[in-house]
MDTraj code that builds the backbone (N, CA, C; nanometers):
import mdtraj as md
import numpy as np

residues = "MET PRO ALA ARG VAL GLY VAL PHE VAL GLY GLY LEU VAL ILE ALA ALA VAL ILE ALA TRP PHE SER GLU PRO GLY ARG ARG THR LEU SER PHE ALA SER GLU SER TYR ASN GLU VAL LYS ARG VAL SER TRP PRO THR ARG LYS GLU THR THR GLN MET THR GLY ILE VAL PHE ALA PHE VAL ALA ILE MET GLY ILE PHE MET TRP VAL LEU ASP LYS GLY ILE GLU TRP ILE LEU TYR GLY LEU LEU LEU GLY TRP LYS".split()
xyz = np.array([
    [-12.1918, -1.8485, -3.6948],
    [-12.0748, -1.8766, -3.6873],
    [-12.0075, -1.7661, -3.7469],
    [-12.0243, -1.7115, -3.8564],
    [-12.0352, -1.6088, -3.9709],
    [-12.1137, -1.4773, -3.8198],
    [-12.2448, -1.5094, -3.7590],
    [-12.2674, -1.3770, -3.6407],
    [-12.2125, -1.3737, -3.5944],
    [-12.1075, -1.5008, -3.5588],
    [-12.0198, -1.4380, -3.4126],
    [-11.9223, -1.3350, -3.4374],
    [-11.8558, -1.3936, -3.6015],
    [-11.7414, -1.3083, -3.6416],
    [-11.8068, -1.1350, -3.6572],
    [-11.9113, -1.0861, -3.7035],
    [-11.9907, -1.0225, -3.7123],
    [-12.0186, -0.8810, -3.5956],
    [-12.0077, -1.0168, -3.4760],
    [-12.0545, -0.9071, -3.3538],
    [-11.9312, -0.8972, -3.2862],
    [-11.8025, -0.9737, -3.3342],
    [-11.6833, -0.9355, -3.2557],
    [-11.6078, -0.8291, -3.3314],
    [-11.6259, -0.8377, -3.4782],
    [-11.5856, -0.7308, -3.5563],
    [-11.6798, -0.5942, -3.5180],
    [-11.8222, -0.5944, -3.5110],
    [-11.8933, -0.5183, -3.4595],
    [-11.8161, -0.4696, -3.3235],
    [-11.7844, -0.5016, -3.2598],
    [-11.7261, -0.5032, -3.0805],
    [-11.5826, -0.4260, -3.1221],
    [-11.5057, -0.4550, -3.1980],
    [-11.4000, -0.3967, -3.1923],
    [-11.4233, -0.2548, -3.2521],
    [-11.5475, -0.2449, -3.3434],
    [-11.5384, -0.1103, -3.4079],
    [-11.5973, -0.0230, -3.2463],
    [-11.6705, -0.0362, -3.2281],
    [-11.7339, -0.0078, -3.1367],
    [-11.6831, 0.0646, -3.0429],
    [-11.5286, -0.0229, -2.9940],
    [-11.4763, -0.0067, -2.8685],
    [-11.3495, 0.1442, -2.9119],
    [-11.3268, 0.0963, -3.0747],
    [-11.2065, 0.2190, -3.1410],
    [-11.2779, 0.3328, -3.1025],
    [-11.3958, 0.3529, -3.1765],
    [-11.5006, 0.4556, -3.1731],
    [-11.4743, 0.5356, -3.0106],
    [-11.5040, 0.4193, -2.9555],
    [-11.5285, 0.4798, -2.7780],
    [-11.3597, 0.5760, -2.7550],
    [-11.2343, 0.4698, -2.7855],
    [-11.1734, 0.4745, -2.7228],
    [-11.0973, 0.5877, -2.8320],
    [-11.1552, 0.6555, -2.9702],
    [-11.1162, 0.7533, -2.9798],
    [-11.1699, 0.8815, -2.9831],
    [-11.3130, 0.8555, -2.9338],
    [-11.3638, 1.0031, -2.8787],
    [-11.3701, 1.0329, -2.7642],
    [-11.3266, 0.9299, -2.6691],
    [-11.3210, 0.9743, -2.5229],
    [-11.2178, 1.0279, -2.4258],
    [-11.1785, 1.0869, -2.3385],
    [-11.0542, 1.1912, -2.3048],
    [-10.9960, 1.0021, -2.2343],
    [-11.0307, 0.9291, -2.1809],
    [-10.9470, 0.8181, -2.1373],
    [-10.8912, 0.7487, -2.2537],
    [-10.9550, 0.7546, -2.3693],
    [-10.9591, 0.6661, -2.4655],
    [-10.7791, 0.7168, -2.4934],
    [-10.7948, 0.8729, -2.5695],
    [-10.7326, 0.9631, -2.6391],
    [-10.5928, 0.9199, -2.5071],
    [-10.6304, 0.9368, -2.4160],
    [-10.5230, 0.9268, -2.3211],
    [-10.3992, 0.7929, -2.3614],
    [-10.4652, 0.6823, -2.3137],
    [-10.4474, 0.5479, -2.3892],
    [-10.3568, 0.5632, -2.5016],
    [-10.4393, 0.6193, -2.5930],
    [-10.3777, 0.5829, -2.7300],
    [-10.2663, 0.6701, -2.7561],
    [-10.3109, 0.7984, -2.6456],
    [-10.1251, 0.8654, -2.6613],
    [-10.0509, 0.8058, -2.6112],
    [-10.0663, 0.7055, -2.4794],
    [-9.9255, 0.6724, -2.4357],
    [-9.8823, 0.5365, -2.4527],
    [-9.9756, 0.4963, -2.5714],
    [-9.9169, 0.3770, -2.6586],
    [-9.8534, 0.4283, -2.7532],
    [-9.9158, 0.5530, -2.8332],
    [-9.7681, 0.5854, -2.9133],
    [-9.6253, 0.6380, -2.8843],
    [-9.6677, 0.7018, -2.7385],
    [-9.5531, 0.7579, -2.6518],
    [-9.4528, 0.6198, -2.6703],
    [-9.5097, 0.4777, -2.6183],
    [-9.4108, 0.3957, -2.5685],
    [-9.3463, 0.3399, -2.6518],
    [-9.4473, 0.3684, -2.8060],
    [-9.3746, 0.2859, -2.9370],
    [-9.2482, 0.3155, -2.9966],
    [-9.2718, 0.4859, -2.9740],
    [-9.1699, 0.5815, -3.0309],
    [-9.0322, 0.5649, -2.9202],
    [-9.0330, 0.5989, -2.7643],
    [-8.9523, 0.5182, -2.6707],
    [-8.8846, 0.3846, -2.7442],
    [-8.9855, 0.2597, -2.7394],
    [-8.9268, 0.1162, -2.8121],
    [-8.7781, 0.1681, -2.8985],
    [-8.8388, 0.2380, -3.0051],
    [-8.7634, 0.2773, -3.0762],
    [-8.6629, 0.2948, -3.0984],
    [-8.6003, 0.3861, -2.9588],
    [-8.5306, 0.4818, -2.9065],
    [-8.4143, 0.3855, -2.8477],
    [-8.4459, 0.2689, -2.7729],
    [-8.4320, 0.1865, -2.6960],
    [-8.2435, 0.0861, -2.7356],
    [-8.1460, 0.1477, -2.7100],
    [-8.0622, 0.0317, -2.7498],
    [-8.0490, -0.0587, -2.7320],
    [-8.0853, -0.1663, -2.8304],
    [-8.0690, -0.3100, -2.7744],
    [-7.9435, -0.3959, -2.7583],
    [-7.9418, -0.4780, -2.7143],
    [-7.8398, -0.5563, -2.7052],
    [-7.8103, -0.6371, -2.8589],
    [-7.6589, -0.7125, -2.8361],
    [-7.6330, -0.7312, -3.0024],
    [-7.6466, -0.8936, -2.9297],
    [-7.6924, -0.9798, -3.0309],
    [-7.6799, -1.1250, -2.9949],
    [-7.5977, -1.2029, -2.9306],
    [-7.4886, -1.1322, -2.9365],
    [-7.3780, -1.2031, -2.8701],
    [-7.3485, -1.1624, -2.7017],
    [-7.4098, -1.0305, -2.7173],
    [-7.4017, -0.9977, -2.5299],
    [-7.5383, -1.0537, -2.4809],
    [-7.6640, -1.1077, -2.5787],
    [-7.7506, -1.1897, -2.4855],
    [-7.7286, -1.3157, -2.4629],
    [-7.6057, -1.3292, -2.5617],
    [-7.5801, -1.4681, -2.5512],
    [-7.4692, -1.4919, -2.4053],
    [-7.3841, -1.4328, -2.3716],
    [-7.3430, -1.4228, -2.2706],
    [-7.3644, -1.3665, -2.1502],
    [-7.4533, -1.2991, -2.1422],
    [-7.5204, -1.2503, -2.0030],
    [-7.6284, -1.3429, -1.9991],
    [-7.6792, -1.4120, -2.0551],
    [-7.7977, -1.5365, -2.0556],
    [-7.7255, -1.6901, -1.9794],
    [-7.5347, -1.7233, -2.0388],
    [-7.5304, -1.7700, -1.9494],
    [-7.4210, -1.7881, -1.8853],
    [-7.4245, -1.6012, -1.8186],
    [-7.3760, -1.5832, -1.6989],
    [-7.4973, -1.6052, -1.5836],
    [-7.5678, -1.5689, -1.6231],
    [-7.7257, -1.5853, -1.5299],
    [-7.7462, -1.7322, -1.5335],
    [-7.7128, -1.8164, -1.6083],
    [-7.7714, -1.9616, -1.5909],
    [-7.6497, -2.0320, -1.5055],
    [-7.5258, -1.9670, -1.5100],
    [-7.3505, -2.0424, -1.4591],
    [-7.4185, -1.9663, -1.2999],
    [-7.4273, -1.8561, -1.2693],
    [-7.5053, -1.8194, -1.1453],
    [-7.5980, -1.9026, -1.0466],
    [-7.6699, -1.8785, -1.1467],
    [-7.7859, -2.0093, -1.0803],
    [-7.7478, -2.1353, -1.0227],
    [-7.6667, -2.1733, -1.0889],
    [-7.6145, -2.3129, -1.1824],
    [-7.5410, -2.3406, -0.9743],
    [-7.4350, -2.2172, -0.9716],
    [-7.3254, -2.1827, -0.8185],
    [-7.4159, -2.1715, -0.7160],
    [-7.5534, -2.0766, -0.7330],
    [-7.6383, -2.0848, -0.6242],
    [-7.6939, -2.1792, -0.6185],
    [-7.7564, -2.2498, -0.6762],
    [-7.8068, -2.3693, -0.6646],
    [-7.7161, -2.4891, -0.5517],
    [-7.5723, -2.5241, -0.6124],
    [-7.5247, -2.5873, -0.5288],
    [-7.4669, -2.5509, -0.3943],
    [-7.4211, -2.3932, -0.4193],
    [-7.4138, -2.3598, -0.2923],
    [-7.5019, -2.3473, -0.1790],
    [-7.6204, -2.3263, -0.2210],
    [-7.7847, -2.4275, -0.1195],
    [-7.7715, -2.5501, -0.0723],
    [-7.7724, -2.6055, -0.1959],
    [-7.7367, -2.7928, -0.1873],
    [-7.7027, -2.8175, -0.0110],
    [-7.5381, -2.7487, -0.0793],
    [-7.4397, -2.7700, 0.0542],
    [-7.4769, -2.7161, 0.1869],
    [-7.5269, -2.6432, 0.1441],
    [-7.5854, -2.5246, 0.3133],
    [-7.6809, -2.6157, 0.3629],
    [-7.7630, -2.6511, 0.2879],
    [-7.8676, -2.7622, 0.3373],
    [-7.8438, -2.8392, 0.4190],
    [-7.7687, -2.9019, 0.3667],
    [-7.7321, -3.0827, 0.3839],
    [-7.6258, -3.0565, 0.5040],
    [-7.5434, -2.9423, 0.5156],
    [-7.4493, -2.9152, 0.6311],
    [-7.5173, -2.8824, 0.7819],
    [-7.6498, -2.7896, 0.7492],
    [-7.7473, -2.7751, 0.8243],
    [-7.8232, -2.8960, 0.9043],
    [-7.8241, -2.9667, 0.7771],
    [-7.9225, -3.0880, 0.8462],
    [-7.8474, -3.1902, 0.8868],
    [-7.7204, -3.1977, 0.8804],
    [-7.6027, -3.2528, 0.9494],
    [-7.5782, -3.2540, 1.0522],
    [-7.5241, -3.1384, 1.0300],
    [-7.5673, -3.0832, 1.1767],
    [-7.6608, -3.0932, 1.3156],
    [-7.8272, -3.0702, 1.2451],
    [-7.9014, -3.1006, 1.3024],
    [-7.8992, -3.2340, 1.3926],
    [-7.9622, -3.2925, 1.2371],
    [-7.9769, -3.4262, 1.3002],
    [-7.8625, -3.5096, 1.2707],
    [-7.7658, -3.4896, 1.2537],
    [-7.6643, -3.5956, 1.2913],
    [-7.5862, -3.6036, 1.4350],
    [-7.5770, -3.4657, 1.4721],
    [-7.4860, -3.4632, 1.5571],
    [-7.5885, -3.4239, 1.6423],
    [-7.6939, -3.2777, 1.6773],
    [-7.7756, -3.2702, 1.7694],
    [-7.8572, -3.3350, 1.8412],
    [-7.9798, -3.4066, 1.7206],
    [-8.0326, -3.4842, 1.7163],
    [-7.9866, -3.6382, 1.7470],
    [-7.8762, -3.6489, 1.6715],
    [-7.8539, -3.8456, 1.6556],
    [-7.9412, -3.9226, 1.5957],
    [-8.0351, -3.8653, 1.4934],
    [-8.1551, -3.9338, 1.4008],
    [-8.1083, -3.9919, 1.3091],
    [-7.9378, -3.9555, 1.2375],
    [-7.9550, -4.0422, 1.1414],
    [-7.8231, -4.1097, 1.1422],
])
top = md.Topology()
chain = top.add_chain()
for i, resn in enumerate(residues, 1):
    res = top.add_residue(resn, chain, resSeq=i)
    for name in ("N", "CA", "C"):
        top.add_atom(name, md.element.get_by_symbol(name[0]), res)
traj = md.Trajectory(xyz[None], top)
C-alpha cells in the first residue's frame, strides 16, 4: 500500500514538473488561471432567483409533458380508433 501511494505521489510530481516546464503545460496552467479569475467576476444568481427559475423550469416541463401525453393520446385515438378501428 505505501508503495502505491509513493508511485501515485511521484507520478503527480512528475506530471506537475512536465506541466510547469513544457509549452502546452504552461498554456494549460495559464488557461486554468484565467478561467478561475473569470469565474470570480461572474454575477451569480441569488438563492431566491435560483429557486424561482427552478420552479419555472419544473412547471414548464410538467406542462409540456401533459401536452405531449394529450397529443399522443389524441393521435392514438384518431389513428387506431377512427381510421383502423382496432380499439
